[in-house]
BAKOL-830991 format. One line per 10 residues: for each residue y, z, x of N, C-alpha, C. Coordinates in Angstrom, 3 decimals. Layout:
Y Z X Y Z X Y Z X | ...
//
This chain:
-41.926 23.866 -15.700 -42.803 23.587 -14.565 -42.245 24.285 -13.324 | -43.102 25.019 -12.601 -42.622 25.737 -11.416 -42.234 24.773 -10.299 | -41.503 25.303 -9.352 -41.064 24.518 -8.210 -42.272 24.176 -7.327 | -42.652 22.906 -7.267 -43.839 22.493 -6.524 -43.671 22.649 -5.017 | -42.468 22.520 -4.514 -42.245 22.621 -3.066 -42.525 24.029 -2.547 | -42.576 24.981 -3.457 -42.863 26.356 -3.070 -44.314 26.518 -2.625 | -45.251 25.789 -3.252 -46.677 25.955 -2.976 -47.339 24.723 -2.366 | -46.657 23.601 -2.370 -47.242 22.356 -1.879 -46.335 21.719 -0.836 | -46.940 20.930 0.036 -46.172 20.180 1.017 -46.620 18.723 0.977 | -45.716 17.841 1.311 -46.004 16.419 1.280 -46.590 16.000 2.626
-47.783 15.403 2.586 -48.441 14.897 3.788 -48.888 13.475 3.528 | -49.072 12.727 4.600 -49.548 11.355 4.468 -50.980 11.258 4.982 | -51.814 10.594 4.211 -53.192 10.343 4.594 -53.429 8.844 4.450 | -53.697 8.179 5.559 -53.864 6.729 5.583 -52.634 6.011 5.026 | -51.466 6.599 5.268 -50.220 6.010 4.811 -49.856 6.295 3.374 | -50.675 7.087 2.677 -50.426 7.413 1.265 -49.879 8.831 1.189 | -48.661 8.999 0.678 -48.117 10.350 0.546 -48.809 11.118 -0.579 | -49.145 12.381 -0.301 -49.782 13.211 -1.331 -49.362 14.662 -1.152 | -49.364 15.387 -2.260 -49.057 16.810 -2.225 -50.312 17.584 -1.855 | -50.173 18.472 -0.870 -51.286 19.273 -0.380 -50.876 20.743 -0.468
-51.808 21.583 -0.895 -51.539 23.011 -1.012 -51.270 23.618 0.356 | -50.246 24.462 0.437 -49.969 25.172 1.689 -51.072 26.184 1.937 | -51.355 26.445 3.209 -52.487 27.298 3.567 -52.343 28.727 3.056 | -51.134 29.262 3.074 -50.970 30.640 2.593 -51.214 30.743 1.092 | -50.795 29.747 0.330 -51.038 29.749 -1.118 -52.519 29.541 -1.416 | -53.170 28.694 -0.648 -54.594 28.453 -0.829 -55.386 29.735 -0.559 | -55.008 30.462 0.494 -55.679 31.703 0.837 -55.524 32.743 -0.270 | -54.318 32.896 -0.803 -54.116 33.878 -1.870 -54.841 33.465 -3.146 | -54.941 32.177 -3.408 -55.693 31.706 -4.576 -57.176 32.015 -4.430 | -57.714 31.847 -3.221 -59.122 32.168 -2.977 -59.376 33.665 -3.154
-58.461 34.494 -2.660 -58.618 35.940 -2.825 -58.579 36.333 -4.299 | -57.692 35.723 -5.047 -57.607 36.011 -6.481 -58.891 35.593 -7.183 | -59.443 34.458 -6.818 -60.690 33.993 -7.434 -61.850 34.916 -7.075 | -61.886 35.385 -5.840 -62.963 36.279 -5.423 -62.923 37.612 -6.161 | -61.741 38.117 -6.407 -61.628 39.426 -7.044 -61.720 39.360 -8.564 | -61.479 38.202 -9.155 -61.474 38.125 -10.613 -62.820 37.717 -11.207 | -63.711 37.171 -10.420 -65.005 36.726 -10.941 -66.054 37.827 -10.799 | -66.905 37.919 -11.796 -67.963 38.928 -11.758 -69.080 38.527 -10.807 | -69.424 37.246 -10.796 -70.515 36.756 -9.960 -69.928 35.884 -8.846 | -70.306 36.189 -7.630 -69.814 35.419 -6.485 -70.506 34.066 -6.448
-69.722 33.034 -6.346 -70.255 31.675 -6.233 -69.810 31.102 -4.896 | -70.667 30.346 -4.255 -70.359 29.786 -2.948 -69.129 28.872 -3.009 | -68.981 28.123 -4.108 -67.834 27.213 -4.185 -66.513 27.978 -4.285 | -66.572 29.259 -4.666 -65.362 30.074 -4.675 -64.828 30.242 -3.263 | -65.716 30.348 -2.314 -65.310 30.565 -0.920 -65.030 29.245 -0.219 | -65.922 28.273 -0.365 -65.830 27.050 0.412 -65.287 25.843 -0.354 | -65.385 25.852 -1.669 -65.026 24.664 -2.440 -63.689 24.813 -3.130 | -63.559 24.077 -4.193 -62.329 24.076 -4.962 -62.481 25.063 -6.106 | -61.679 26.103 -6.063 -61.763 27.118 -7.118 -60.419 27.306 -7.763
//
């Protein structure tokens, strides 16, 4: 299993700690999804891809 602290950070929401994707990793994941799919889908840009 890869090192989670490399791509995620611990944040609290309503007092509950949760792992959240770092913005730079999220951006690179979106770019990878955009370039690897043949058909552009709106959720690729705005949703969870």
